[in-house]
PLY file of the C-alpha trace (Angstrom):
ply
format ascii 1.0
element vertex 546
property float x
property float y
property float z
element edge 545
property int vertex1
property int vertex2
end_header
23.54 -13.12 2.40
22.42 -13.03 -1.25
20.49 -9.94 -2.24
16.79 -9.92 -3.26
16.40 -9.15 -6.75
13.65 -6.45 -7.42
12.79 -6.09 -11.12
11.30 -2.76 -11.76
12.38 0.83 -10.54
8.83 2.33 -10.12
7.42 3.28 -6.86
6.68 -0.16 -5.62
10.09 -1.75 -6.68
12.04 1.20 -4.98
9.80 1.15 -1.89
10.49 -2.52 -1.56
14.27 -2.23 -1.94
14.18 0.53 0.78
11.98 -1.51 3.01
14.40 -4.38 2.96
17.45 -2.15 3.14
15.83 -0.62 6.35
15.89 -4.07 7.80
19.50 -4.95 6.84
18.65 -7.00 3.70
20.59 -6.05 0.50
18.85 -5.83 -2.88
19.50 -5.35 -6.59
17.12 -3.18 -8.36
16.99 -3.98 -12.13
15.72 -1.07 -14.11
14.80 -1.50 -17.62
15.00 2.24 -18.07
18.06 4.73 -17.88
16.93 5.84 -14.31
15.51 9.18 -15.24
12.12 10.22 -14.36
9.88 11.75 -17.16
7.62 14.57 -15.68
4.07 13.77 -16.33
1.89 15.98 -14.00
-1.22 14.42 -15.48
-0.40 10.94 -14.06
-0.89 11.30 -10.21
-1.36 8.99 -7.35
-3.39 9.27 -4.16
-1.82 7.83 -1.11
-3.97 7.12 2.04
-2.46 7.73 5.42
-0.90 4.35 5.94
0.88 4.41 2.59
2.01 7.92 2.75
3.55 7.17 6.16
5.25 4.25 4.69
6.88 6.30 2.05
7.88 8.92 4.55
9.49 6.24 6.71
11.40 4.85 3.71
13.09 8.41 3.32
10.88 9.86 0.33
11.40 13.66 0.71
9.20 14.76 -1.99
5.91 14.22 -0.20
5.51 17.62 1.66
6.70 19.80 -1.08
4.97 18.23 -4.16
2.05 16.61 -2.59
-1.37 18.23 -1.49
-3.41 17.06 1.37
-7.12 17.47 0.61
-8.99 19.51 3.06
-12.51 18.65 1.84
-14.65 16.54 -0.56
-17.51 18.01 -2.47
-19.98 15.88 -4.80
-22.48 17.59 -7.10
-25.14 16.43 -9.64
-26.20 18.85 -12.25
-26.17 22.16 -10.41
-26.83 20.95 -6.89
-24.30 20.15 -4.12
-25.14 16.56 -3.03
-22.36 16.08 -0.33
-19.73 18.32 1.46
-17.18 16.55 3.78
-14.35 18.05 5.90
-11.41 15.65 5.67
-8.75 15.16 8.40
-7.89 13.38 11.63
-11.04 14.23 13.41
-13.52 13.42 10.54
-15.02 10.38 9.05
-12.29 10.30 6.23
-8.70 11.25 6.87
-7.16 13.53 4.14
-5.46 11.76 1.27
-2.16 12.91 -0.20
-2.20 13.65 -3.91
1.04 14.14 -5.86
2.49 13.45 -9.40
3.64 9.81 -9.60
7.05 11.04 -11.08
7.64 13.04 -7.86
6.97 9.89 -5.61
9.39 7.79 -7.87
12.00 10.45 -7.80
11.84 10.82 -3.97
12.14 6.99 -3.57
14.84 6.76 -6.25
16.98 9.41 -4.41
16.65 7.42 -1.13
17.54 4.13 -2.74
20.58 5.65 -4.62
21.90 6.92 -1.20
21.61 3.70 0.65
24.54 1.35 0.70
22.57 -1.95 0.73
20.88 -1.19 -2.52
22.40 -1.52 -5.98
20.55 0.12 -9.01
21.26 -1.41 -12.44
19.77 0.56 -15.31
19.11 -0.57 -18.84
18.81 -4.16 -17.42
16.04 -5.93 -19.41
15.41 -9.50 -17.86
15.11 -12.32 -20.26
15.72 -15.48 -18.29
14.74 -16.58 -14.73
16.16 -19.82 -13.09
15.29 -21.06 -9.58
16.71 -23.72 -7.42
16.71 -24.56 -3.64
19.31 -21.89 -2.71
18.06 -18.92 -4.90
17.31 -17.24 -8.01
19.41 -16.52 -11.12
18.45 -13.61 -13.47
19.84 -13.07 -16.83
19.83 -9.65 -18.49
20.51 -8.62 -22.15
22.30 -5.47 -22.05
26.18 -5.39 -21.92
27.71 -5.03 -18.57
25.07 -6.88 -16.46
24.64 -10.51 -17.61
23.88 -12.77 -14.65
22.39 -11.80 -11.23
22.25 -14.17 -8.36
19.71 -13.42 -5.56
18.05 -15.20 -2.61
14.51 -14.28 -3.87
13.02 -12.50 -6.70
10.23 -9.86 -6.80
8.70 -8.78 -10.18
7.62 -5.05 -9.63
7.73 -4.45 -13.39
4.30 -3.13 -14.10
1.31 -4.22 -16.06
3.29 -5.77 -18.89
5.47 -7.65 -16.46
8.33 -9.67 -17.98
8.72 -11.56 -14.64
5.05 -12.60 -14.73
5.36 -13.76 -18.37
8.50 -15.79 -17.79
7.09 -17.47 -14.70
3.95 -18.40 -16.84
1.29 -16.79 -14.64
-2.12 -15.75 -16.22
-3.29 -12.33 -15.73
-6.94 -12.58 -16.29
-9.48 -9.82 -15.72
-11.34 -6.99 -17.72
-10.02 -4.53 -20.32
-11.07 -0.94 -20.61
-13.17 -0.81 -17.55
-13.03 3.02 -17.71
-11.47 5.65 -19.86
-10.64 9.26 -18.85
-9.30 12.27 -20.66
-7.00 14.02 -18.15
-5.65 17.58 -17.89
-3.14 18.97 -15.32
-3.32 22.91 -15.30
-2.86 25.60 -12.83
-5.84 27.90 -12.08
-7.94 29.25 -9.32
-11.07 27.27 -8.46
-13.85 28.39 -6.03
-13.02 25.59 -3.52
-9.32 25.59 -2.87
-7.73 22.27 -1.57
-11.21 20.58 -1.99
-11.68 17.66 -4.37
-14.74 17.65 -6.35
-16.77 14.91 -8.20
-19.40 16.45 -10.56
-21.85 14.01 -11.98
-24.03 14.96 -15.01
-22.67 18.54 -15.30
-25.39 20.85 -17.02
-23.16 22.25 -19.70
-22.85 20.73 -23.12
-20.12 18.21 -24.01
-19.06 17.64 -20.43
-19.84 14.00 -20.38
-21.42 12.08 -17.48
-18.71 12.92 -14.92
-15.89 15.11 -14.16
-13.45 15.18 -11.16
-11.03 17.93 -10.09
-8.44 16.92 -7.47
-6.03 19.58 -6.08
-2.23 19.36 -6.31
0.13 21.99 -4.76
0.79 25.65 -6.18
-2.98 25.94 -7.27
-2.52 22.86 -9.82
-5.42 20.72 -10.42
-5.97 17.42 -12.08
-9.13 17.18 -14.04
-10.61 13.90 -15.23
-13.51 13.47 -17.77
-15.04 10.14 -17.97
-15.17 8.92 -21.55
-16.94 5.98 -23.18
-14.74 2.82 -22.68
-14.16 2.37 -26.48
-15.04 5.77 -27.85
-13.35 7.99 -30.39
-9.98 9.48 -30.03
-9.89 12.85 -27.90
-8.16 15.63 -30.22
-6.27 18.41 -28.53
-9.01 20.92 -29.84
-11.80 18.70 -28.27
-9.81 18.57 -24.89
-9.25 22.30 -24.84
-12.90 22.92 -25.42
-13.72 20.57 -22.46
-11.34 22.37 -20.29
-12.72 25.87 -21.22
-16.29 24.82 -20.82
-15.66 23.00 -17.50
-14.00 25.90 -15.92
-16.71 28.20 -17.25
-19.29 26.07 -15.69
-17.65 26.18 -12.23
-16.44 29.66 -12.33
-19.18 31.53 -14.20
-16.58 32.36 -17.00
-13.25 30.63 -18.08
-10.55 31.93 -15.81
-6.97 32.27 -16.78
-5.14 28.80 -16.74
-1.83 27.43 -17.58
-2.12 23.98 -19.11
0.71 21.74 -18.05
0.02 18.17 -19.20
-2.69 16.05 -20.76
-3.43 12.48 -21.43
-6.18 9.84 -22.13
-5.91 6.86 -19.60
-7.64 3.39 -20.07
-8.19 1.59 -16.76
-8.11 -2.23 -16.68
-8.90 -4.49 -13.89
-6.89 -7.74 -13.74
-5.52 -10.01 -11.11
-2.56 -12.47 -11.38
-3.67 -16.10 -10.97
-0.60 -16.66 -8.56
1.46 -14.17 -6.78
4.10 -16.76 -5.90
6.11 -19.17 -7.91
8.88 -20.87 -5.81
11.26 -18.00 -4.77
9.83 -15.48 -7.01
6.92 -13.08 -6.26
4.81 -10.62 -7.86
3.91 -7.00 -6.44
2.22 -3.86 -7.54
0.77 -3.72 -11.14
2.61 -6.95 -11.95
0.12 -8.68 -9.69
-3.05 -6.64 -10.04
-4.49 -3.64 -12.07
-7.22 -1.49 -10.63
-8.06 2.18 -10.76
-11.88 2.57 -11.72
-14.08 4.54 -9.29
-11.22 6.20 -7.66
-9.43 2.99 -6.46
-5.55 3.38 -6.36
-3.09 0.86 -7.86
-0.07 2.47 -6.44
-1.74 2.56 -2.98
-2.39 -1.09 -3.09
1.22 -1.68 -4.54
2.84 -0.12 -1.53
0.53 -2.31 0.64
2.03 -5.19 -1.24
5.42 -3.84 -0.24
4.67 -3.34 3.48
3.16 -6.92 3.71
5.93 -8.80 1.75
9.02 -6.96 3.09
8.94 -8.03 6.77
8.08 -11.66 5.68
11.39 -11.81 3.43
13.31 -10.09 6.19
12.31 -12.56 8.80
12.81 -15.56 6.47
16.38 -14.46 5.66
17.36 -13.46 9.22
15.44 -16.14 11.31
14.87 -18.87 8.82
11.12 -18.89 9.09
8.48 -21.62 8.44
7.20 -21.76 4.68
3.82 -20.61 5.82
5.11 -17.13 6.39
6.07 -16.35 2.84
2.80 -18.22 1.54
0.83 -15.87 3.61
1.81 -12.98 1.27
-0.34 -14.33 -1.52
-3.10 -15.41 0.74
-3.37 -11.96 2.41
-2.68 -9.49 -0.38
-4.40 -11.42 -3.17
-7.48 -11.99 -1.20
-7.81 -8.19 -0.17
-7.17 -7.03 -3.91
-9.63 -9.41 -5.15
-12.19 -8.28 -2.83
-11.52 -4.80 -3.97
-12.02 -5.65 -7.62
-15.11 -7.79 -6.89
-16.73 -4.60 -5.10
-15.77 -2.59 -8.26
-17.44 -5.29 -10.51
-20.66 -5.08 -8.43
-20.90 -1.38 -8.41
-19.86 -0.58 -11.82
-23.25 -1.68 -13.36
-24.97 0.62 -10.92
-22.94 3.69 -11.51
-22.17 3.19 -15.28
-24.83 1.01 -16.58
-27.94 1.89 -14.69
-29.93 -0.82 -12.87
-31.35 -0.75 -9.39
-29.06 -0.62 -6.35
-30.67 -3.27 -4.54
-30.48 -5.64 -7.47
-26.71 -5.71 -7.38
-26.03 -4.99 -3.81
-28.86 -6.56 -1.80
-29.70 -4.64 1.29
-27.60 -1.59 0.30
-29.14 1.77 1.32
-26.08 4.12 0.14
-26.59 6.25 -2.86
-24.33 6.55 -5.85
-22.58 9.46 -4.58
-21.64 7.59 -1.39
-20.24 4.64 -3.25
-18.10 6.94 -5.34
-16.81 8.83 -2.19
-15.71 5.33 -0.83
-13.46 4.81 -3.78
-11.90 8.18 -3.86
-11.63 8.66 -0.05
-10.87 5.07 1.25
-14.08 3.82 2.60
-16.40 0.79 2.24
-15.43 -2.17 0.24
-14.08 -0.01 -2.65
-11.50 1.87 -0.43
-11.30 0.76 3.05
-8.09 -0.53 4.54
-7.51 -4.29 4.14
-8.40 -6.58 7.16
-6.57 -9.91 6.96
-9.38 -11.61 8.94
-8.68 -15.21 7.79
-4.91 -14.88 7.63
-2.92 -18.13 8.15
-0.86 -16.06 10.59
-3.85 -15.26 12.72
-3.66 -16.06 16.41
-5.06 -19.48 17.69
-7.92 -19.43 20.12
-6.58 -18.73 23.62
-6.47 -21.75 26.18
-8.17 -19.29 28.59
-11.34 -17.96 27.13
-11.04 -14.81 29.36
-7.53 -14.00 28.10
-8.54 -12.32 24.92
-10.29 -8.78 24.95
-11.80 -6.48 22.11
-10.62 -3.12 21.02
-11.51 -0.86 18.35
-9.24 -2.58 15.95
-10.27 -5.97 14.78
-7.54 -8.82 14.55
-6.22 -8.72 11.11
-6.79 -4.90 10.87
-4.19 -2.06 10.83
-3.62 -0.46 14.25
-4.50 3.00 15.06
-1.62 5.55 14.93
-1.57 6.31 18.68
1.41 7.89 20.47
3.56 5.40 22.19
6.83 5.49 24.56
9.53 3.11 23.94
11.61 1.76 26.83
14.38 4.31 26.13
11.82 7.12 26.85
11.19 8.21 23.22
7.81 9.18 22.50
6.56 8.59 18.89
3.59 7.67 16.79
3.08 4.06 16.70
3.39 3.79 13.05
6.87 5.18 13.13
8.04 1.92 14.74
6.64 -0.26 12.13
8.76 -1.93 9.24
11.76 -2.92 11.69
11.33 -6.54 11.19
10.12 -7.33 14.52
6.86 -7.76 16.41
5.47 -4.81 18.59
4.04 -5.52 22.03
1.96 -2.43 23.10
0.87 -2.14 26.71
-2.03 0.32 27.40
-1.12 2.00 30.79
-3.01 5.28 31.44
-0.89 7.85 33.33
2.49 6.65 32.25
2.98 9.76 30.42
3.40 11.85 33.70
5.68 9.40 35.31
9.40 9.20 35.21
10.24 6.06 33.10
12.41 4.76 35.92
9.29 4.22 37.95
6.77 2.76 35.51
9.49 0.23 34.04
9.57 -1.48 37.46
6.06 -0.94 38.58
2.75 -2.91 38.18
2.58 -5.43 35.38
5.71 -4.07 33.51
8.16 -6.51 35.03
6.07 -9.51 34.05
5.46 -8.15 30.47
9.04 -7.53 30.09
9.81 -11.15 31.03
7.07 -12.48 28.71
8.23 -10.24 25.79
11.75 -11.57 26.28
10.64 -15.25 26.14
8.80 -14.84 22.75
9.98 -16.93 19.80
10.79 -13.92 17.66
12.39 -10.49 18.58
9.80 -7.98 19.75
9.74 -4.41 20.81
7.81 -3.32 24.05
6.02 -0.05 23.82
3.65 1.72 26.20
0.47 3.80 25.11
-1.47 6.12 27.30
-4.73 4.96 25.61
-6.00 2.94 22.64
-9.53 3.11 21.34
-11.85 0.57 22.93
-8.87 -0.59 25.23
-9.10 -0.68 29.06
-6.01 -0.29 31.38
-3.53 -3.06 31.17
-4.66 -4.22 27.74
-1.73 -5.85 25.86
-1.58 -5.68 21.97
0.47 -7.71 19.82
1.18 -6.09 16.51
2.96 -7.26 13.29
5.76 -5.34 11.66
3.48 -4.17 8.92
1.00 -2.81 11.63
-1.90 -5.26 11.58
-3.16 -6.47 14.93
-2.45 -10.10 15.83
-4.36 -10.22 19.00
-5.31 -8.17 22.19
-5.14 -9.53 25.68
-6.73 -8.62 28.96
-3.51 -8.11 30.92
-0.31 -9.95 30.75
-0.74 -13.54 29.44
2.57 -15.05 28.66
1.20 -18.31 27.30
-1.25 -16.72 24.95
0.96 -14.21 23.96
3.79 -16.66 22.99
1.12 -18.60 20.88
-0.06 -15.46 19.01
3.60 -14.53 18.42
4.36 -17.99 17.05
1.45 -17.84 14.78
2.34 -14.57 13.42
5.68 -15.96 12.39
4.03 -18.68 10.55
4.81 -21.38 13.19
8.06 -22.85 14.24
10.57 -23.27 11.25
11.24 -26.75 9.97
14.89 -27.98 10.15
17.11 -26.73 7.38
16.91 -28.89 4.18
20.03 -30.37 2.64
21.97 -27.89 0.22
20.21 -27.85 -3.18
17.00 -29.21 -1.82
14.12 -27.95 -4.11
11.88 -27.02 -1.19
13.14 -23.43 -1.39
14.57 -23.56 2.16
17.22 -20.79 2.49
20.81 -21.85 2.54
23.18 -18.81 2.77
25.97 -18.89 -0.05
28.69 -16.31 -1.12
27.05 -13.44 -2.77
27.47 -13.68 -6.63
25.41 -10.69 -7.90
27.26 -10.39 -11.15
29.07 -13.60 -11.86
29.94 -12.50 -15.45
0 1
1 2
2 3
3 4
4 5
5 6
6 7
7 8
8 9
9 10
10 11
11 12
12 13
13 14
14 15
15 16
16 17
17 18
18 19
19 20
20 21
21 22
22 23
23 24
24 25
25 26
26 27
27 28
28 29
29 30
30 31
31 32
32 33
33 34
34 35
35 36
36 37
37 38
38 39
39 40
40 41
41 42
42 43
43 44
44 45
45 46
46 47
47 48
48 49
49 50
50 51
51 52
52 53
53 54
54 55
55 56
56 57
57 58
58 59
59 60
60 61
61 62
62 63
63 64
64 65
65 66
66 67
67 68
68 69
69 70
70 71
71 72
72 73
73 74
74 75
75 76
76 77
77 78
78 79
79 80
80 81
81 82
82 83
83 84
84 85
85 86
86 87
87 88
88 89
89 90
90 91
91 92
92 93
93 94
94 95
95 96
96 97
97 98
98 99
99 100
100 101
101 102
102 103
103 104
104 105
105 106
106 107
107 108
108 109
109 110
110 111
111 112
112 113
113 114
114 115
115 116
116 117
117 118
118 119
119 120
120 121
121 122
122 123
123 124
124 125
125 126
126 127
127 128
128 129
129 130
130 131
131 132
132 133
133 134
134 135
135 136
136 137
137 138
138 139
139 140
140 141
141 142
142 143
143 144
144 145
145 146
146 147
147 148
148 149
149 150
150 151
151 152
152 153
153 154
154 155
155 156
156 157
157 158
158 159
159 160
160 161
161 162
162 163
163 164
164 165
165 166
166 167
167 168
168 169
169 170
170 171
171 172
172 173
173 174
174 175
175 176
176 177
177 178
178 179
179 180
180 181
181 182
182 183
183 184
184 185
185 186
186 187
187 188
188 189
189 190
190 191
191 192
192 193
193 194
194 195
195 196
196 197
197 198
198 199
199 200
200 201
201 202
202 203
203 204
204 205
205 206
206 207
207 208
208 209
209 210
210 211
211 212
212 213
213 214
214 215
215 216
216 217
217 218
218 219
219 220
220 221
221 222
222 223
223 224
224 225
225 226
226 227
227 228
228 229
229 230
230 231
231 232
232 233
233 234
234 235
235 236
236 237
237 238
238 239
239 240
240 241
241 242
242 243
243 244
244 245
245 246
246 247
247 248
248 249
249 250
250 251
251 252
252 253
253 254
254 255
255 256
256 257
257 258
258 259
259 260
260 261
261 262
262 263
263 264
264 265
265 266
266 267
267 268
268 269
269 270
270 271
271 272
272 273
273 274
274 275
275 276
276 277
277 278
278 279
279 280
280 281
281 282
282 283
283 284
284 285
285 286
286 287
287 288
288 289
289 290
290 291
291 292
292 293
293 294
294 295
295 296
296 297
297 298
298 299
299 300
300 301
301 302
302 303
303 304
304 305
305 306
306 307
307 308
308 309
309 310
310 311
311 312
312 313
313 314
314 315
315 316
316 317
317 318
318 319
319 320
320 321
321 322
322 323
323 324
324 325
325 326
326 327
327 328
328 329
329 330
330 331
331 332
332 333
333 334
334 335
335 336
336 337
337 338
338 339
339 340
340 341
341 342
342 343
343 344
344 345
345 346
346 347
347 348
348 349
349 350
350 351
351 352
352 353
353 354
354 355
355 356
356 357
357 358
358 359
359 360
360 361
361 362
362 363
363 364
364 365
365 366
366 367
367 368
368 369
369 370
370 371
371 372
372 373
373 374
374 375
375 376
376 377
377 378
378 379
379 380
380 381
381 382
382 383
383 384
384 385
385 386
386 387
387 388
388 389
389 390
390 391
391 392
392 393
393 394
394 395
395 396
396 397
397 398
398 399
399 400
400 401
401 402
402 403
403 404
404 405
405 406
406 407
407 408
408 409
409 410
410 411
411 412
412 413
413 414
414 415
415 416
416 417
417 418
418 419
419 420
420 421
421 422
422 423
423 424
424 425
425 426
426 427
427 428
428 429
429 430
430 431
431 432
432 433
433 434
434 435
435 436
436 437
437 438
438 439
439 440
440 441
441 442
442 443
443 444
444 445
445 446
446 447
447 448
448 449
449 450
450 451
451 452
452 453
453 454
454 455
455 456
456 457
457 458
458 459
459 460
460 461
461 462
462 463
463 464
464 465
465 466
466 467
467 468
468 469
469 470
470 471
471 472
472 473
473 474
474 475
475 476
476 477
477 478
478 479
479 480
480 481
481 482
482 483
483 484
484 485
485 486
486 487
487 488
488 489
489 490
490 491
491 492
492 493
493 494
494 495
495 496
496 497
497 498
498 499
499 500
500 501
501 502
502 503
503 504
504 505
505 506
506 507
507 508
508 509
509 510
510 511
511 512
512 513
513 514
514 515
515 516
516 517
517 518
518 519
519 520
520 521
521 522
522 523
523 524
524 525
525 526
526 527
527 528
528 529
529 530
530 531
531 532
532 533
533 534
534 535
535 536
536 537
537 538
538 539
539 540
540 541
541 542
542 543
543 544
544 545
């Protein structure tokens, strides 16, 4: 098949190429740079458990050594501790993973370089995109790489996306929503591995808000909130901020090693469309966010998880057009909701005004709202739920067929331990991203049985038959339990981990209908070659026809 052309070799573009390659789809990554990663410790990313698990599945080896899991969260106002939370699997918030962005990019780049289905082209600046019914042709300026032919194109080329501009897609939003002075330094603080949000610090010149987020080896990223359009921050002024802040927290300024600094201005923007024919946008090319602790790379990796399996299914199975259309419907809606929540909260936290005037019925304080953005809760940070997805399961013919579990349809499933038919016991998330649906049977007690017994006992033979008859490939897994589920509950899960439906027992008819909906419905008959509808027609690969 023709490769998928990925423009941009940042974390999102590299992750997409790896996600496709894992599912036997080749790609060409066009990198405008020279392939090197400039170390900038002050530029970091915070990954929630779902996106950290994705990066690990894709072969990124830098997460453990160069990332730090936060053990706690502390918020202060003036001299008082307002909130202290323990983070982890058994707490309200799981522990985020914090690492320099160049470390994440380097780990993904190494994995992509080693994969035979990924071709990396450096110094490749895109200047022309042409689409037809069979695929996409991209022209690059630099010598040696003139024309590239692919089945689809995904622009992952950042906030100033060339792909987005060539496609004529508007990028509306707000400029300079927040501005931060940032310093990465090595020192000892009184709360190791605990992230701190300090509002209205009592010392002079601190500004309205300071955050400290731990990195490995006693390194910290410190952020000072600045006026959106204030004066330049001079090196001397930043050093004064660092010394005064450390003294305010430690009693006196401790020894520290300053590693990196920067001033970052955060914008909130959303592309008007995320798809134009066979071309898509993902990551910062599609959306910009970052104020109030929200994470752009985190959302970009969720774009990857959502889009990759749909491209794979389309290329391998000739899916209905609704499947690829659902990428924009699901992801743009989720990011728009995040931006809308930030727009509602910003006047409360930054511009004064009553909480109830902006969010009627809200009872949570400012510190709780800020914790949501940083830790992944509420409208600012919670995992996306595709409640109104066009891929949602239809109403069951039998009203008693469906059942409720702790995970709502459209939400990400819990990472419970499951057993595959070959006897392998793994976390459920380890089975994601393989290009097929997952069918999970909740069967308490199977963990202590020999597999030869439970594979032929109870409802399993009927379930195996029902899974085999599904319109798309699916993997059958067995779990000892699942939150909110009773024995013999059957879960249908998409390749990106979002729940399609839960059934009370083996329901072949309803299971088939839900699987058919999850693939976007039955594919239409292939259009004639050259038809402008965008139907896939396989042709010989012409990755560099120059």
